N, C-alpha and C positions, 0 to 999 in steps of 0.2 A: 735589289738583292737584300735579303733579310740580314740583320746584324748577327754577327757570330758570337757565341758564348765563349767566355774565357775558359780554357781547358776542357771544353766539351759540355755536355748537358748536365753532368753531375760531378761536382768537385768537392772533395773533402779537404777541409782546412786543418792541417796538423801543425801545432805550434809548441808552446812551452812545455817542457817536461814537468813531472810532478815534484813539488817542493818536498823537502825531507820531513816536514811536520804534517803532511797531508796524505790521505790515501785516495785523493781524487786528482785526476790529471786530464789535461787536454791531450788528445792522442797525437803522437808523432810517429813518423814512419820508421820504426825500428825493425830489427831482424825478425822478431816474433810476430809482427803484424804486416810484413811486406806482402805476403800473398793476398791478404784481405785488402790492403791498400791498392794493390794492382787491380783487383777486381772492382774497387770503388773509384778508381781514377784519382787517388789521393795525391795531394801536393803539400809540400812543407813551406810554401811561400808565405811571407809575412807582409809583403807589400804588393799591391796590384796597380799597375799603370794601364789605364784604359782610355779609349777615345770616346768622344761624344757619340751616343747611340749604340755603344757596344754593351752587350749583356754580361754582367758579372753575376754568376750563379754559384754560390759557395755553401757548402755544408760544414758547419762547425761541429766538431765531435769531441766528446769527453767520456771518460770511463772511470771506473773505480776498481780497486783490487778485490772488491767483493763482487758477487755474481748476481745480485738481486736486480731484476729488471727495472724496478722503480727506485733504485737506490740513489741515482744521480739526477739532479735537476740543474737546469742551465738558465741564467738570468742575464738579460741585457743591462749593462751598467750605465751607458750614456745615451739614454733615449733622446735627450735634447740635442745631442751632437750628431745624430744620424743625418746623412745627406737627404735633401728633399727628394722624395720619390722612392726611397729605399724601403723594401719590405722585409720584415723579420717574421718568419713563420713559427707556428707552435712547435714545441719539441716533439720528436718522434724517436723510436728506438730500433736499433738493428743488432742482430746477433752475428758474431764471428766465430767460426769453428776452426780451431787451430790444433794441430796434432802435437801433443806433448810426448816426445819420444822417451823421456825419462820414465813417465808413468805408462807409456805405451797405450795412450788413450786420447780421445779427442776432447779438448777443453773448450767450453763455451764462454765467450766474453760478450757482455752486453755493452752497447754504446748508445749514449744519449746524443741526439743531433738536432741542430736548428739550422734551417735554411735561410740564407741571406741572398736577396735578389735586388739588383740595382742596375738601372740603365740611365746613365747621365744624359741630361738634356742640354740644348744650347743655352749658354749663359753660365754653366757650371764648369766649363773648361778653365784650367788653371787652379782649381780648388783641390784641397786635400782634406780627407776625413779620417778620423780614428774611430774604430768600432771595437768596443770591449765587452767581453762576457765574463761571468763568474759561474763556476760550476761547484756544486756542493752536494753532500750526501746526508744521510740520516744521522751520521755521527757528528754533524755540524762542523765538518772540516771542509775547506774550500780552497780553490786556487782560481786565478784569473788570467786572461790572455787578451791581447789587443792586436789588431791588424790595421793596416792603413790602405786607403783607397786614394790614388792620385788620378784625377781626371786631367790628362795632359792637354796642354794648350798648344796651338800651332805657332810657329815662328816664320813669318813671311820673309822670304829672301829671293833674290834673283841669281840664277846661274850666270857666271861672268862670260857673256858672249859679245859684249860691245867694247871695242878698244878705246872709244872716247865718246863724248856726248855733244861735241860740236862738229858741224858739217857745213860744207860749201858745195852747192849743186846748182846746175843751170835750170832753165825753164824746161818743164816736161821731163826732167831727169828723175829717175825713181829713188826715193828715199825708202828703203826697206829695212826695217829694224825687227829682228827676231828676238822676242822677249820671253824668257823662260822662268816664270815664278815657281817656287816650290816651298815645301814645308821643311825648314832647316832643323826642326826638332826631331826629324826622322820618323814621324808617326803617320805620314802620308795624307795629311789633310789636303783637300783640293783647294785650288786657288782660282780667283776671278780677277779681272782687270777692268778698269774704267779710265776714261780721260779725265783730266783735271788734277788738282792738287789735293793732298790729304786735308789741308786746312779748309778747303771749300770743294768737296767732291762733287757737289751739284753743279758747279760752274765748269762747263767744258771749255778747254782752252786750245783745242786742236785748230790748226789753220784750216781755212776753207778747202774742202775736198779731201782732207786727211781722214783715214779710217783706221780704227783699232778693232781687230776681230780675232777670235779664237780659231786656230787652225788645227789643233790636235792636243791630245793628252796621252801621256805614257802612264798606263795603269799598273797597280800593284794589288796585293791581296786586300780586300775590303773587309774591315772589322766592324765598323759602325755605320753611321748615317752620312757623315760628311767627309770621309776619308776614301782611300783606294786610289790615290793619285801619286805617282812618283814625281812628275812635274807636268806642267801645262805649257803649251806654246801659243803665243799670241804674235800677230804680225801687225806692226804699225807701218802703214804705207802712205806715201804722199808724193804727188807729182805737181810741183809748183806751176801755176798758170802764168801766162803773160800778164804783165803789169805788176808783178811782185819783185822784179829785178831790183837789186841793191837793198832790199829790205831784209832785216834779221827777225826771225820768228822764234819766240820763246814759248815753249809749251811743256806740259807735264802729263804723265800718266801714273797711275798707282795700282798696286796689286793688293788684294785682300783675301783673307781666308773665308771660305763659304759658310763657316759656322758663326761668324761674328755678327753681333747685333749692335746697332746704334754706334755710340762713341767708341766701342771696342774696335770697329773697323778702322777708325782713324788712329787709334792707339797702337794697334798691331800692324797696320799697313806699312807698305814700303813704296817709296816714291822715286821715280826717275824723271829727270828734266833734261830737255835738249835745247840746243841753239842751232838754228839753220839759217845760213846766209844764202840768198839766191843771187847767183852771179849774173852779171850783165854780159851780153854778147855770147851767151852759151845756150845751146839748145840740144835736146836729145830726141832722136828719131823714134817715133812709135813703131809698133809692129806693123810691117807692111809699108811704112813710109819711106820715101826716097829723098835724096838731097834736093831733087827738083821740087818735091812737095814742100820741103822746108823753105826753099827759096821763094816759092809762091806765097807761103804763109807770111814771109817778112818783106814782100815786094822787092826781092833782091834777085840775083842771077845765080844759077846753080854753079856756073864757072867760078864766080866770085867766092862762093862757099867752099867749093872744092879746092881752090887755090889757097884758102886760109887754113886748110887742114892737110899739110903735106904728107902726113902719115897714112892718109887714105889713098891707096893705089888705084882702086877701081871704083868710080863714083856710083855705079849702079848696083853694087853688092855690099852695102854698108850694113853691119849688124845692128839689129834693133837695140835701142837705148844707148847707142854710141853718142858720146857728148861731142857736139860739133862747135867749133869756133865760127861764129857767124861773120866776123870781119875784124878789122883792126880797131883799136881804141885810140882816141885822140885826146891829148891833154889841152884843154882850152887855155887861150892866152888873152891878154888884154885886147879889147877891141873886137873879139869874135862875137858874131851874132848867128842866130839860127839860119837866116837866109844866106849869109856869107858862107857858112860851112856847107849848106846844101848845094850852093853853086860851085864851091871849090871841089867837092867830092862827087859830083854828078848824081845827086839824089834829091830828095825834097825835104822841106822842113817837117812835113807830116810824117815821113818815114823816120826821120831822126827822133821826133817826139815819141813815136810808137816803139822804137828800139830803146829809148831812154826815158822810161816813165818817171825817173827821179828829177827830170828837168821841170821846174815849176813854170806854170803858165799864168802870166799876169796880163790882163787886158788883151787876151787872145795872142799874146806874144810869149814865146819861150824865153826864159831868163837863164843865161849861161854864166856860171861863175868861173873866175880864173882858177885854173888848176883842176877843174872838174873833168873826170874821165867820161868820154862820150863814145858810144858805140857807133861806128860808121859802117853802113852797108851800101857801098857804091855799086853801080852797075858796071859790067865789063864793057858793054857796048851802048852808046847813046848818041844822039844826033846833035843836040844843041847844048850839051853840057861842056863846060870848060875842063881842061886837064887839071889834075891836082897839082898844086904848087909844090915844088920841091925846094927846100932850102931851110934856113934857120927859122923861118916864120912858121913852118908846118912841122909838127912833131907827131908822127904816127907810130904807135907801139904795136 
């Protein structure tokens, strides 16, 4: 879409009225010039706020109380202060025909005009410029006027959609974070997002399998090149895999405006960081997966898993992404070994290690520490396993 002009294709800039010592003035929209102003799309604005890529097209107009066409000349005062890329055109003249009801005749007024054309580029956001003109006539009387151009800069911010930044989830359980960056300056600059911190945007810190992607943008009126967005929506998704139990993952993402260049992206960006702890003995069913499938995945028994989740009334109609408790947890005591626990709970040392990736293995033997929480997935039916010992020696939670 092409950038839009400020106030249309032709804008007349009407500012300071005539000083008492001069017969030259910059035109303002008074009662006697209102009809002409309406025809020329005149504006009395002294300050322009524009976004990058938006066209500012302004006609500066001056007149004299004399009627000579060549009577008024207009000079730019601050050539060195012009914004880079700004064009000032040669002066031209327009006539205005206004009915003087006192004389009952049409009076002709001549206006000297100069066109100012400016389209800010990336890197000019946040800068302000002052443009000044002087108008004079053959009587060597003059007056001056200035107007300001502000190239507004974006302010990166997030809509408050997250209640916290710390989470605890089980294996294969969805972490779905909807992130809504927007331009808090109110100018509709569009936003992007990337994984990593602002200090080192090139280093991605997302856990394995996590994904950050854009899912939509709410649009608004587009004025320039990088705007036209009310806000964008990004989805950060992650499903922790087996083997990550008891680990805490720290990672960050950051939002940036799409007009930024180089260090400005870091300077203006906004960062969000999260902490995710993967719970042991917890698992979420995928779409189409059953409790029987989860039991087979963990070399357990579906009756054992169903029994560990009393809130589930019907084991064959569990909603996808329901977090299941796989079994009880046992607090290790002095003298416990992997083989002893496997024999006591009717499972195998291999199954215990698979369900507890935080148990270190030294010389092919799992090392259990006193007070360590261990996920136990016993079978309901077995032929050669001993019954679980019940008493003060065994503490199952």
